[in-house]
N, C-alpha and C positions, 0 to 999 in steps of 0.2 A: 374981715376975715371969718367971723362966725357965720355971716350970711352966706358967704361962699361955700363953707363947709356944709351948711344946712341944705343949700341947693344941691350940692353934689350928693348928699345923703338921700334926699328925696328922688333925685334922678336914678340912683342906684336901686332904690326900692321899686320904683316904677318900671325900671328896666327888668328887674327879676320877675315881676308880675307879667310883663309882656312876654318874656321868654317862656314862662311856665304855661301861659295860655296858648302860645304858638306850638308848644310841644304836645298838646293834647291831640291824639290821633284823629284823623278824619275817616269816618267809617260810611261805606255805602251798602245798603242792603239791596240785593238784586231781586227783581220781580220773579225771575226764573234762574235756577242754579245753572252754573257753567260745568261743563263735563270735565275740563282739564284746567289745572292751575295756570294762571296767567300773572304776568308782572308788568302791567301797563304803566306808562307815565302820563299823568294828567295834572294840570295845575302845578307844574314844576316839582312834582313829588312822585316817588315811586310807590305804587300800590301793589299789594299782594291780594290776588283774587282767588278764593277757593269756595266751591259750593255756591252759596248765595250771599257771600260777604266779601267786600273788598276793604282793605285797610291800608292807609298811608300813615305808618307809624311816626315818620319824621316829616310832617307837612311843612310846605313853604308858606309864605305870606298869601299867595294866590291860590292855595289848594281848596279852601272851604268857600268856594264861589260857584256861581252858575256856570261861567265858562269852563271851569275845571270839571264840573259834573257832566257838562255836555261832551267834553273830550272823553271821559270815562265811559259814557253811555254809548258813544260811537264804537267802542271796542268790546264792551261786555253786555250791552243791552240795557233796557230800562231799569230804573231803580225805584224802590218804594220809599227810601230815605237816603239822605246824604248830609253829612255834616259832622262837626266836632261837638259832642256833648249837647249842651243847651244851645248851641249855635247852629243847629241844623236848618237846612232849607225849609221854608214854609210850603204849603200846597201849591201856591202860584209859581214859585220858583222851581219846585220840582216838575211841574208841568212843562215849564219853559225848557228845563233840562232834558226831559224825556222826549221832547220834540225832535231832538237830534237823532234819536233812534229810528225815526220814521223815514 
């Protein structure tokens, strides 16, 4: 019984960490600002784009990925950064993402 409760407690704690990490916004900095506000969908999340920044306040599991970045780039143009906090795309992944704009 104690083992089962301990396992459930550990699962609850890990679930809380996963939820808080998933809740971190995904932010894209655009290489060139856009003229009008846009609300594109990319990586199963709604972004709000204004000026040189796009933000997905409630990202899905597939939002902080190269395919999601490519979807966004097709709509708003090349990005100089993309990601959630310290989980931002590296230079190689950004280059693959921005290839969708060409």
